[in-house]
MIROMAR-661862 format. One record per atom (N, C-alpha, C): x, y, z. Coordinates in steps of 0.2 Angstrom, whole numbers, plus 5000, padded with zeros to 4 digits. Last residue first. Layout:
X;Y;Z
...
***
This chain:
5107;4924;5208
5114;4924;5210
5117;4917;5208
5095;4933;5198
5097;4927;5201
5105;4927;5202
5088;4949;5201
5093;4945;5197
5095;4939;5201
5071;4950;5203
5077;4950;5206
5082;4946;5202
5058;4961;5195
5062;4954;5196
5069;4955;5199
5045;4969;5198
5052;4970;5199
5056;4963;5201
5032;4969;5186
5035;4966;5192
5042;4967;5192
5028;4974;5174
5029;4979;5179
5032;4976;5185
5027;4964;5165
5031;4969;5163
5032;4974;5169
5017;4956;5172
5024;4954;5172
5029;4959;5170
5006;4964;5169
5008;4963;5176
5015;4961;5176
5005;4962;5155
5006;4969;5158
5009;4969;5165
5002;4949;5154
5008;4951;5151
5010;4958;5154
4990;4948;5161
4996;4945;5164
5002;4947;5161
4982;4955;5152
4983;4958;5159
4989;4955;5162
4982;4947;5142
4985;4953;5141
4986;4956;5147
4976;4936;5147
4983;4935;5145
4986;4942;5144
4963;4941;5150
4967;4939;5155
4974;4938;5153
4959;4944;5137
4960;4949;5141
4964;4947;5147
4958;4931;5131
4963;4936;5129
4964;4942;5133
4948;4926;5140
4955;4923;5140
4960;4927;5137
4937;4933;5136
4940;4934;5143
4947;4931;5143
4936;4929;5122
4937;4936;5124
4940;4937;5131
4933;4916;5124
4939;4918;5121
4941;4925;5122
4921;4917;5130
4926;4914;5134
4933;4915;5131
4914;4924;5120
4915;4927;5126
4920;4924;5130
4914;4913;5110
4916;4920;5109
4918;4924;5115
4907;4903;5117
4914;4902;5115
4917;4909;5113
4894;4909;5118
4898;4907;5123
4905;4906;5122
4891;4913;5104
4892;4918;5109
4896;4915;5115
4895;4910;5089
4894;4906;5095
4896;4910;5101
4897;4923;5084
4892;4918;5080
4891;4912;5085
4899;4940;5086
4899;4933;5089
4894;4928;5086
4906;4950;5074
4900;4947;5076
4901;4940;5080
4916;4964;5071
4916;4957;5073
4909;4955;5076
4923;4974;5059
4917;4973;5063
4917;4966;5064
4935;4987;5054
4933;4980;5055
4927;4980;5060
4933;5002;5044
4936;4998;5049
4933;4991;5049
4929;5012;5034
4925;5011;5040
4928;5006;5046
4944;5021;5030
4939;5016;5029
4935;5015;5035
4950;5036;5024
4949;5032;5030
4943;5027;5029
4962;5043;5014
4956;5039;5014
4956;5035;5020
4968;5059;5009
4968;5054;5015
4962;5050;5014
4973;5062;4992
4969;5063;4998
4970;5057;5003
4985;5070;4981
4980;5064;4983
4976;5067;4989
5003;5071;4978
4996;5073;4977
4991;5068;4979
5015;5069;4981
5013;5066;4974
5006;5069;4973
5017;5074;4994
5020;5077;4988
5018;5075;4982
5011;5064;5002
5007;5070;5000
5010;5074;4994
5022;5056;5004
5016;5053;4999
5012;5059;4997
5029;5064;5013
5032;5061;5007
5027;5059;5002
5020;5065;5023
5022;5071;5020
5025;5069;5013
5020;5051;5028
5014;5055;5025
5015;5061;5021
5033;5050;5032
5031;5046;5027
5024;5049;5023
5033;5059;5043
5037;5061;5037
5035;5057;5031
5024;5053;5052
5022;5060;5048
5026;5061;5042
5028;5042;5059
5025;5041;5052
5024;5047;5049
5023;5048;5075
5027;5043;5071
5024;5042;5064
5020;5066;5077
5017;5059;5077
5022;5055;5073
5024;5079;5075
5026;5075;5081
5024;5068;5081
5016;5084;5065
5023;5082;5063
5027;5079;5069
5000;5077;5064
5005;5082;5066
5012;5079;5065
4990;5068;5059
4988;5073;5063
4993;5079;5065
4996;5057;5052
4993;5063;5048
4991;5069;5052
5002;5046;5055
5006;5052;5057
5003;5058;5053
5000;5034;5041
4999;5037;5048
5003;5043;5049
4995;5023;5029
4997;5030;5030
4995;5032;5037
4995;5010;5018
4995;5011;5025
4998;5018;5026
4993;5016;5001
4991;5011;5006
4992;5014;5013
4994;5023;4990
5000;5023;4994
4999;5018;5000
4986;5019;4975
4985;5019;4982
4992;5018;4986
4979;5027;4962
4986;5025;4964
4985;5025;4972
4966;5024;4950
4968;5026;4957
4976;5023;4958
4962;5019;4937
4960;5026;4939
4963;5028;4946
4973;5012;4926
4970;5011;4932
4968;5018;4935
4978;5011;4912
4971;5014;4914
4968;5012;4921
4991;5009;4909
4986;5003;4909
4979;5005;4911
4997;5022;4910
4997;5018;4904
4992;5013;4903
4994;5025;4924
4992;5029;4919
4991;5026;4912
5002;5014;4930
4994;5015;4931
4991;5019;4926
5014;5018;4925
5012;5011;4924
5004;5012;4924
5016;5030;4932
5016;5030;4925
5013;5023;4922
5016;5025;4945
5011;5029;4943
5010;5030;4935
5028;5018;4944
5022;5014;4945
5016;5018;4944
5037;5028;4944
5037;5023;4938
5030;5019;4938
5035;5035;4956
5033;5038;4950
5033;5033;4944
5039;5025;4965
5032;5028;4965
5030;5031;4959
5052;5023;4961
5047;5018;4961
5040;5020;4961
5058;5036;4963
5058;5033;4957
5052;5027;4956
5056;5037;4977
5053;5042;4973
5052;5039;4966
5065;5027;4981
5058;5026;4982
5053;5031;4978
5077;5032;4977
5075;5026;4974
5067;5025;4975
5086;5043;4978
5079;5044;4978
5075;5038;4974
5100;5043;4981
5097;5042;4974
5090;5042;4973
5102;5044;4994
5104;5050;4990
5101;5049;4983
5100;5032;5000
5095;5037;5000
5096;5043;4995
5109;5022;5002
5108;5024;4995
5102;5029;4994
5109;5018;5015
5115;5020;5012
5114;5023;5005
5095;5014;5017
5098;5021;5019
5104;5023;5016
5085;5008;5005
5091;5006;5009
5094;5013;5010
5068;5012;5006
5074;5013;5003
5080;5011;5007
5053;5000;5004
5057;5006;5007
5064;5007;5003
5037;4992;5007
5044;4993;5004
5047;4999;5007
5021;4987;5002
5026;4988;5008
5033;4989;5004
5010;4991;4993
5009;4987;4999
5014;4988;5004
5003;5001;4983
5010;5001;4986
5009;4997;4992
4992;4997;4970
4993;4998;4977
5000;4997;4979
4982;5003;4958
4989;5001;4959
4990;5002;4966
4965;5000;4954
4970;5003;4957
4977;4999;4957
4953;4993;4951
4954;5000;4949
4960;5003;4952
4960;4977;4948
4954;4981;4948
4955;4988;4946
4977;4978;4953
4971;4974;4952
4965;4979;4952
4994;4976;4957
4989;4980;4952
4983;4975;4951
5004;4979;4970
4999;4975;4967
4995;4979;4963
5022;4980;4975
5015;4983;4972
5011;4978;4970
5035;4981;4986
5030;4977;4983
5023;4980;4981
5050;4989;4983
5043;4990;4985
5039;4984;4982
5066;4994;4986
5062;4989;4984
5055;4990;4987
5082;5003;4982
5075;5003;4985
5071;4997;4982
5094;5000;4976
5094;5006;4981
5087;5006;4985
5105;4989;4971
5098;4990;4972
5097;4995;4978
5119;4993;4960
5116;4993;4967
5108;4993;4967
5131;4987;4950
5124;4989;4950
5121;4988;4957
5146;4990;4958
5143;4988;4952
5136;4991;4952
5156;4990;4968
5149;4989;4970
5145;4987;4964
5167;4994;4962
5167;4987;4963
5159;4985;4965
5168;5008;4962
5165;5005;4956
5164;4997;4957
5163;5012;4979
5168;5011;4974
5165;5008;4968
5155;5024;4988
5153;5018;4984
5158;5017;4978
5160;5035;4994
5160;5029;4998
5158;5022;4994
5159;5045;4985
5165;5042;4986
5165;5036;4990
5147;5051;4983
5147;5044;4981
5154;5041;4982
5149;5064;4986
5144;5060;4990
5144;5053;4988
5158;5069;4977
5160;5068;4984
5155;5063;4988
5150;5069;4966
5156;5065;4966
5158;5063;4973
5141;5079;4970
5139;5073;4969
5144;5068;4969
5149;5090;4971
5146;5088;4978
5144;5081;4976
5152;5092;4958
5158;5091;4963
5155;5088;4969
5140;5095;4953
5143;5089;4951
5149;5087;4955
5138;5108;4960
5133;5102;4961
5137;5095;4959
5148;5115;4954
5148;5114;4961
5144;5108;4963
5144;5116;4941
5150;5113;4943
5150;5111;4950
5132;5123;4943
5132;5116;4940
5138;5112;4942
5136;5135;4947
5132;5131;4951
5132;5124;4949
5143;5139;4935
5147;5137;4941
5143;5133;4946
5132;5141;4927
5137;5135;4925
5141;5134;4931
5127;5152;4933
5123;5146;4932
5127;5140;4931
5138;5161;4932
5135;5159;4939
5131;5153;4938
5139;5163;4918
5144;5160;4922
5142;5157;4929
5127;5170;4915
5128;5163;4913
5133;5159;4917
5131;5182;4922
5125;5178;4924
5125;5171;4922
5142;5185;4913
5143;5184;4921
5137;5180;4924
5136;5187;4901
5141;5182;4902
5142;5180;4909
5129;5199;4904
5125;5193;4902
5130;5187;4903
5139;5208;4907
5134;5205;4913
5130;5199;4911
5155;5208;4901
5148;5207;4900
5144;5204;4906
5169;5211;4902
5164;5213;4907
5157;5212;4906
5178;5206;4893
5173;5211;4890
5169;5214;4896
5188;5198;4900
5190;5202;4894
5184;5208;4892
5181;5192;4910
5187;5196;4912
5189;5201;4906
5171;5185;4902
5169;5190;4907
5175;5195;4909
5179;5176;4895
5176;5181;4892
5173;5187;4896
5184;5168;4906
5189;5172;4902
5186;5178;4898
5172;5163;4910
5176;5167;4915
5181;5171;4911
5169;5155;4899
5165;5161;4901
5169;5166;4906
5179;5146;4900
5178;5150;4894
5174;5156;4896
5176;5140;4912
5183;5143;4911
5183;5148;4905
5164;5134;4910
5165;5140;4915
5171;5143;4914
5166;5125;4901
5162;5130;4899
5163;5136;4904
5174;5116;4908
5177;5119;4902
5173;5125;4900
5165;5112;4918
5171;5116;4920
5174;5119;4914
5156;5105;4910
5153;5112;4913
5159;5116;4915
5164;5094;4906
5161;5099;4901
5159;5105;4904
5167;5089;4919
5172;5091;4914
5170;5096;4909
5154;5086;4923
5158;5090;4927
5164;5093;4922
5150;5076;4914
5146;5082;4914
5150;5088;4918
5160;5066;4917
5159;5069;4910
5156;5076;4910
5156;5063;4930
5163;5066;4929
5163;5069;4922
5143;5058;4929
5144;5064;4932
5151;5067;4931
5146;5047;4921
5142;5052;4918
5143;5058;4922
5154;5039;4930
5157;5041;4923
5153;5047;4920
5145;5037;4940
5152;5041;4941
5154;5044;4935
5136;5029;4933
5134;5035;4936
5140;5040;4937
5144;5018;4930
5141;5022;4925
5139;5029;4927
5147;5013;4943
5152;5015;4938
5149;5020;4933
5133;5011;4948
5138;5015;4951
5143;5018;4946
5118;5010;4942
5124;5008;4940
5130;5013;4943
5104;5008;4953
5109;5012;4950
5115;5009;4948
5087;5004;4954
5094;5002;4954
5098;5008;4951
5072;4998;4962
5076;5004;4959
5083;5003;4960
5061;4985;4960
5067;4987;4962
5069;4993;4958
5045;4977;4964
5049;4982;4960
5055;4984;4963
5035;4965;4961
5040;4966;4966
5046;4970;4962
5019;4964;4958
5025;4968;4955
5030;4969;4961
5006;4954;4954
5012;4955;4959
5018;4958;4955
4998;4956;4943
4995;4957;4949
5001;4958;4954
5006;4954;4932
5003;4961;4932
5001;4962;4939
5010;4941;4933
5016;4946;4933
5013;4953;4934
4999;4932;4944
5001;4934;4938
5006;4940;4939
5003;4920;4957
4999;4925;4954
5002;4928;4948
5012;4909;4961
5005;4908;4961
5000;4914;4958
5025;4913;4961
5023;4907;4958
5016;4906;4957
5026;4925;4968
5028;4925;4961
5026;4919;4958
5021;4921;4981
5017;4926;4976
5019;4926;4969
5031;4913;4985
5025;4910;4983
5020;4915;4979
5041;4923;4987
5042;4917;4982
5035;4914;4980
5036;4930;4997
5036;4933;4990
5038;4928;4985
5036;4920;5007
5030;4923;5005
5030;4926;4998
5050;4917;5008
5045;4912;5005
5038;4915;5003
5055;4928;5015
5056;4927;5008
5052;4922;5005
5042;4935;5026
5048;4930;5025
5049;4929;5018
5038;4952;5027
5036;4945;5027
5043;4941;5025
5041;4966;5038
5041;4963;5032
5040;4955;5032
5038;4980;5048
5038;4973;5048
5037;4970;5040
5050;4993;5049
5043;4991;5047
5044;4983;5047
5062;5000;5053
5058;4997;5058
5051;4994;5056
5072;5004;5045
5066;5009;5046
5061;5006;5051
5081;4994;5044
5083;5000;5046
5078;5005;5048
5073;4983;5041
5077;4983;5048
5079;4990;5049
5068;4987;5029
5064;4986;5034
5067;4986;5041
5080;4988;5021
5076;4994;5022
5071;4993;5028
5083;4974;5022
5088;4979;5024
5084;4985;5026
5072;4968;5015
5073;4966;5022
5078;4971;5025
5073;4974;5002
5067;4975;5006
5069;4974;5014
5086;4970;4998
5085;4977;4999
5079;4978;5003
5084;4956;4998
5089;4959;5001
5088;4966;5003
5073;4954;4989
5072;4953;4996
5077;4956;5000
5079;4958;4977
5073;4962;4979
5073;4961;4987
5089;4948;4976
5090;4955;4975
5085;4960;4979
5081;4936;4976
5086;4938;4982
5088;4945;4982
5074;4936;4964
5071;4938;4970
5075;4939;4976
5078;4933;4952
5081;4939;4955
5078;4941;4961
5071;4922;4948
5079;4922;4947
5082;4928;4951
5058;4926;4949
5061;4920;4954
5068;4920;4954
5060;4944;4947
5057;4937;4945
5060;4932;4950
5056;4961;4949
5060;4955;4951
5056;4949;4949
5058;4974;4937
5053;4969;4941
5057;4963;4943
5067;4989;4939
5067;4982;4937
5062;4978;4941
5072;5006;4934
5067;5001;4938
5068;4994;4935
5086;5017;4937
5081;5013;4933
5077;5008;4937
5094;5032;4938
5091;5027;4942
5086;5023;4937
5101;5042;4931
5101;5035;4929
5098;5030;4933
5100;5055;4935
5106;5051;4938
5106;5044;4935
5089;5059;4929
5095;5062;4926
5101;5058;4929
5079;5053;4937
5080;5051;4930
5086;5053;4927
5082;5059;4950
5083;5052;4949
5084;5050;4942
5079;5072;4946
5085;5071;4948
5087;5063;4947
5065;5071;4944
5069;5073;4938
5077;5071;4940
5060;5068;4956
5059;5063;4951
5064;5065;4945
5064;5079;4964
5067;5073;4966
5066;5067;4960
5056;5089;4958
5063;5090;4958
5067;5083;4959
5043;5084;4961
5046;5085;4954
5053;5085;4953
5044;5086;4975
5043;5079;4972
5046;5079;4965
5045;5100;4976
5050;5096;4979
5050;5089;4976
5033;5104;4970
5039;5106;4967
5045;5101;4969
5021;5091;4970
5024;5097;4973
5031;5098;4969
5011;5085;4955
5015;5084;4961
5018;5091;4964
5005;5088;4944
5000;5087;4949
5004;5086;4956
5014;5088;4934
5012;5094;4937
5007;5094;4942
5014;5074;4931
5020;5077;4935
5018;5084;4938
5002;5073;4924
5003;5069;4930
5009;5072;4934
5005;5081;4913
4999;5083;4917
5000;5079;4924
5015;5073;4907
5016;5080;4909
5011;5083;4914
5009;5061;4904
5014;5061;4909
5015;5068;4912
4991;5064;4902
4998;5062;4900
5003;5063;4906
4978;5066;4908
4979;5064;4901
4986;5061;4899
4967;5062;4920
4974;5064;4919
4976;5061;4912
4955;5057;4923
4955;5063;4919
4962;5066;4918
4960;5049;4937
4954;5050;4933
4955;5057;4929
4968;5046;4947
4971;5047;4941
4966;5049;4935
4970;5050;4964
4965;5049;4958
4969;5051;4952
4979;5044;4977
4979;5049;4972
4974;5046;4966
4978;5041;4994
4976;5039;4987
4976;5045;4983
4983;5034;5009
4983;5040;5005
4982;5038;4998
4973;5026;5023
4977;5026;5017
4978;5033;5014
4968;5016;5035
4970;5022;5034
4975;5022;5028
4966;5002;5036
4960;5006;5035
4962;5013;5035
4973;4986;5033
4974;4993;5033
4967;4997;5032
4974;4974;5042
4968;4975;5037
4968;4983;5036
4985;4975;5049
4984;4969;5046
4979;4970;5041
4987;4988;5054
4992;4986;5050
4990;4979;5046
4976;5001;5057
4976;4993;5057
4981;4991;5052
4973;5015;5066
4977;5012;5061
4977;5005;5062
4956;5016;5074
4964;5017;5074
4967;5013;5068
4943;5015;5075
4945;5018;5069
4953;5019;5069
4934;5000;5081
4937;5006;5081
4940;5009;5075
4927;4988;5078
4933;4988;5082
4937;4994;5082
4910;4986;5082
4915;4990;5078
4921;4990;5082
4901;4971;5082
4905;4976;5087
4910;4979;5082
4885;4967;5075
4892;4968;5075
4895;4972;5080
4871;4966;5075
4875;4962;5080
4882;4962;5079
4864;4975;5069
4864;4969;5066
4868;4964;5070
4868;4987;5074
4861;4985;5075
4860;4978;5073
4880;4989;5068
4880;4988;5076
4873;4985;5078
4877;4992;5056
4880;4985;5057
4880;4984;5064
4871;5005;5058
4867;5000;5056
4870;4993;5057
4883;5012;5063
4877;5011;5067
4873;5005;5065
4890;5011;5051
4893;5009;5057
4887;5007;5062
4881;5018;5042
4882;5011;5041
4885;5008;5047
4882;5032;5047
4876;5028;5048
4877;5021;5047
4895;5035;5042
4894;5034;5049
4888;5030;5051
4899;5038;5029
4896;5031;5030
4895;5030;5038
4899;5051;5018
4898;5049;5026
4895;5043;5027
4905;5062;5007
4903;5055;5008
4904;5054;5016
4904;5076;5006
4906;5072;5000
4904;5065;5001
4900;5081;5018
4896;5083;5013
4897;5079;5007
4911;5077;5027
4905;5073;5027
4900;5075;5021
4926;5079;5027
4921;5082;5022
4915;5077;5021
4940;5082;5038
4933;5078;5036
4929;5082;5031
4957;5083;5034
4951;5086;5036
4945;5082;5034
4969;5078;5028
4965;5074;5033
4959;5077;5036
4974;5085;5018
4977;5086;5025
4973;5082;5030
4968;5081;5007
4975;5079;5008
4977;5080;5015
4952;5076;5015
4956;5079;5010
4963;5077;5011
4939;5063;5017
4944;5068;5019
4948;5071;5013
4923;5056;5020
4928;5058;5015
4933;5063;5019
4922;5042;5031
4920;5049;5030
4925;5052;5025
4924;5029;5028
4921;5030;5034
4918;5037;5033
4923;5021;5012
4926;5026;5017
4921;5027;5023
4924;5003;5011
4920;5009;5010
4924;5015;5015
4925;4988;5011
4929;4993;5007
4926;4999;5005
4920;4981;5026
4918;4984;5020
4923;4989;5017
4925;4969;5034
4928;4975;5034
4926;4979;5027
4920;4956;5046
4920;4959;5040
4923;4966;5040
4920;4941;5055
4923;4947;5054
4922;4950;5047
4912;4930;5066
4912;4933;5059
4915;4940;5059
4916;4917;5077
4915;4924;5076
4916;4925;5068
4917;4903;5077
4915;4906;5083
4913;4914;5082
4912;4891;5065
4916;4897;5067
4913;4900;5073
4906;4880;5059
4908;4880;5066
4913;4886;5068
4899;4882;5048
4906;4880;5047
4910;4880;5054
4887;4886;5052
4887;4879;5049
4895;4877;5048
4890;4899;5056
4888;4894;5061
4889;4887;5058
4893;4904;5043
4898;4904;5048
4897;4899;5054
4880;4904;5038
4885;4900;5035
4891;4899;5040
4873;4913;5047
4871;4906;5046
4876;4901;5044
4880;4924;5043
4880;4922;5050
4878;4915;5050
4877;4926;5030
4884;4925;5032
4884;4922;5039
4863;4928;5031
4865;4922;5027
4873;4921;5029
4863;4940;5038
4860;4935;5040
4862;4928;5037
4870;4948;5028
4873;4947;5035
4870;4941;5038
4860;4949;5018
4867;4946;5017
4870;4944;5024
4850;4956;5025
4848;4949;5023
4855;4945;5021
4855;4968;5028
4853;4964;5033
4852;4957;5031
4858;4972;5015
4864;4971;5020
4861;4967;5025
4845;4973;5009
4850;4969;5007
4856;4967;5011
4840;4984;5017
4837;4977;5017
4842;4972;5015
4849;4995;5014
4849;4992;5020
4846;4985;5021
4858;4999;5002
4852;4995;5002
4852;4991;5009
4870;5004;5002
4865;5009;5003
4858;5005;5003
4879;4994;5000
4878;4995;5007
4873;5001;5008
4880;4982;4989
4877;4989;4989
4875;4990;4996
4895;4972;4990
4888;4973;4989
4886;4980;4990
4907;4962;4996
4906;4967;4990
4898;4967;4989
4910;4960;5014
4908;4958;5007
4907;4964;5002
4927;4966;5013
4921;4964;5010
4916;4963;5015
4940;4966;5018
4938;4971;5012
4932;4969;5009
4939;4950;5023
4943;4956;5023
4941;4960;5017
4929;4940;5031
4929;4943;5024
4932;4950;5024
4932;4926;5041
4933;4933;5040
4933;4935;5032
4929;4917;5055
4927;4917;5048
4928;4925;5046
4939;4908;5067
4936;4915;5064
4935;4914;5057
4938;4896;5079
4938;4897;5072
4935;4904;5071
4946;4887;5091
4942;4893;5090
4943;4895;5083
4954;4876;5094
4948;4875;5090
4944;4881;5089
4966;4878;5099
4961;4876;5104
4954;4875;5100
4974;4883;5089
4975;4876;5091
4970;4874;5096
4962;4892;5079
4968;4892;5083
4969;4884;5085
4958;4894;5061
4957;4891;5068
4963;4891;5072
4951;4903;5049
4957;4903;5053
4955;4900;5060
4944;4905;5034
4943;4902;5040
4950;4901;5043
4939;4918;5023
4945;4915;5026
4943;4912;5033
4929;4922;5009
4929;4920;5016
4935;4916;5018
4926;4934;4998
4931;4928;4999
4931;4927;5007
4910;4938;4990
4916;4939;4994
4920;4932;4995
4895;4946;4985
4900;4941;4984
4906;4943;4989
4879;4950;4978
4884;4951;4983
4889;4945;4983
4871;4948;4968
4870;4954;4971
4875;4955;4977
4869;4938;4954
4873;4940;4959
4872;4947;4962
4853;4932;4949
4858;4937;4948
4862;4938;4954
4842;4923;4953
4848;4921;4948
4853;4926;4947
4835;4931;4962
4832;4929;4955
4837;4927;4950
4849;4935;4969
4842;4937;4969
4840;4935;4962
4863;4927;4977
4859;4928;4971
4852;4930;4973
4879;4928;4984
4872;4929;4985
4868;4931;4979
4893;4918;4985
4889;4923;4982
4882;4923;4984
4910;4915;4991
4903;4914;4991
4900;4920;4987
4924;4905;4992
4921;4910;4988
4914;4910;4988
4934;4900;5006
4928;4899;5001
4926;4906;4998
4949;4893;5013
4944;4899;5011
4939;4896;5006
4963;4890;5022
4956;4887;5021
4951;4893;5019
4979;4890;5017
4974;4893;5020
4967;4890;5018
4991;4885;5010
4987;4881;5015
4981;4884;5019
4997;4893;5001
4999;4893;5008
4996;4889;5013
4988;4891;4991
4995;4888;4990
4998;4888;4997
4978;4899;4995
4977;4892;4994
4983;4888;4994
4983;4911;4993
4982;4909;5000
4981;4902;5000
4985;4912;4979
4991;4913;4983
4989;4910;4990
4972;4911;4975
4976;4906;4973
4982;4906;4978
4967;4924;4981
4964;4917;4983
4969;4911;4981
4974;4933;4973
4976;4932;4980
4973;4926;4983
4968;4930;4961
4975;4930;4962
4977;4929;4969
4954;4933;4964
4956;4926;4963
4964;4925;4963
4951;4945;4977
4953;4943;4970
4955;4936;4970
4951;4954;4989
4945;4950;4986
4946;4949;4979
4963;4961;4990
4962;4956;4995
4956;4952;4993
4962;4970;4980
4966;4964;4979
4965;4959;4984
4945;4975;4978
4951;4976;4982
4955;4969;4980
4930;4984;4973
4935;4979;4972
4942;4981;4976
4919;4992;4974
4923;4991;4980
4928;4986;4979
4913;4991;4961
4916;4997;4963
4920;4997;4970
4916;4976;4952
4913;4979;4958
4916;4986;4960
4923;4969;4943
4919;4975;4940
4916;4978;4946
4929;4959;4950
4934;4963;4946
4930;4969;4944
4918;4951;4956
4923;4955;4960
4927;4961;4956
4912;4945;4945
4909;4949;4949
4913;4954;4953
4923;4937;4940
4919;4941;4935
4915;4946;4939
4927;4930;4951
4931;4935;4948
4927;4940;4943
4916;4921;4953
4918;4926;4958
4922;4932;4955
4916;4913;4941
4910;4917;4943
4912;4923;4948
4929;4908;4942
4927;4912;4936
4921;4916;4938
4929;4900;4954
4934;4905;4953
4932;4910;4948
4912;4897;4959
4918;4895;4955
4923;4901;4955
4904;4900;4975
4905;4902;4968
4912;4898;4965
4891;4894;4984
4898;4894;4984
4900;4895;4976
4877;4904;4989
4880;4899;4985
4888;4900;4985
4861;4908;4994
4868;4908;4996
4871;4903;4992
4848;4918;4988
4851;4911;4988
4858;4912;4989
4834;4926;4996
4840;4926;4992
4843;4919;4993
4823;4926;5003
4822;4928;4996
4828;4927;4992
4827;4923;5016
4824;4918;5012
4823;4920;5005
4832;4936;5020
4837;4930;5019
4834;4924;5015
4823;4948;5010
4825;4944;5016
4829;4939;5015
4820;4963;5002
4823;4956;5002
4824;4954;5009
4805;4972;5002
4812;4972;5004
4814;4965;5004
4794;4974;4988
4795;4971;4995
4803;4971;4996
4789;4989;4981
4793;4983;4980
4795;4981;4987
***
């Protein structure tokens, strides 16, 4: 069989329906390569195209291209988490790259960026490499031979390439799912359930509640979050299944009432057991008394812990996370817990609740998304990695970003300008400025 060349393939701009039919079923599917996200980006004024490559009338590759131009007219053509195609077919990859380069030139782009949604090398829960399972390092070399410059393997917060993912394939029910988590995580899940933490999906009417908790968590933890208008546009342009702005909440008065009632009941039980032990000396009753007294102490601590939350607080939003449900996975995009309410395990409740949603709807993967601090406890982000690890799963490292000069002269000029600007910023940071008088 003759290997395909660019001349054997047909490059075409696809309709939304054609693209979605191909992308949704593709094993490399990603929410960044979806019609929902395309509608959102169009509404935000971004320039994009949906392309396909046909062989004998059949689609063999596709992707969403975004064109971004600077004020100086330097244009980047990017296919984030794509293109979607069979990267084991070297001839097909070469031909598709040739067509993309030509198309980018026609659109006056200076550079072409791609980031295939493929593992660089398989890893386990601890981040250890397992090349015997999957190894795409040869692909990096192949793309280099086609004119791409690999942008490295460091954490990328724009086009995330280090993740933690839990497979749900073969999991039959909730009990099997929770038994796949660590003891500490199971305990936190059960505690949140017992304390009455409940989940709610934000709508346009309740977006302020979600955004208030998200922005507060971001400010406290130091992560970068989008402006409110970003989330409003998501709600207006994407489906309720695709965009899930989820909140974990607690009804403070109801929680206090529940704990108080449980404390009173267990205190009464403890008093009765204490009387029986004193009268009979029963070891069995004494052991039972110890268990009940531990509960009494726990409820007393809980009431003390929430003394700072008066009933006037009402229903508090304790955590907020933006999830996306698309293709083969539920993705935890960004979010966190409001530190004042960390006691209620809101983030744990949200992760667990959306895992149950994934199980119910048949999504085979739960993606914790951006993950760092994997190498050791002294690294920034290690606590977050350990938290995710408690739910079970594995570290996933993607092949990363690749950049190809399409208009070499302009590409090099822009590269030099960026380097000069970076050097100037570094120099200014080191210069000893005198305070003006």
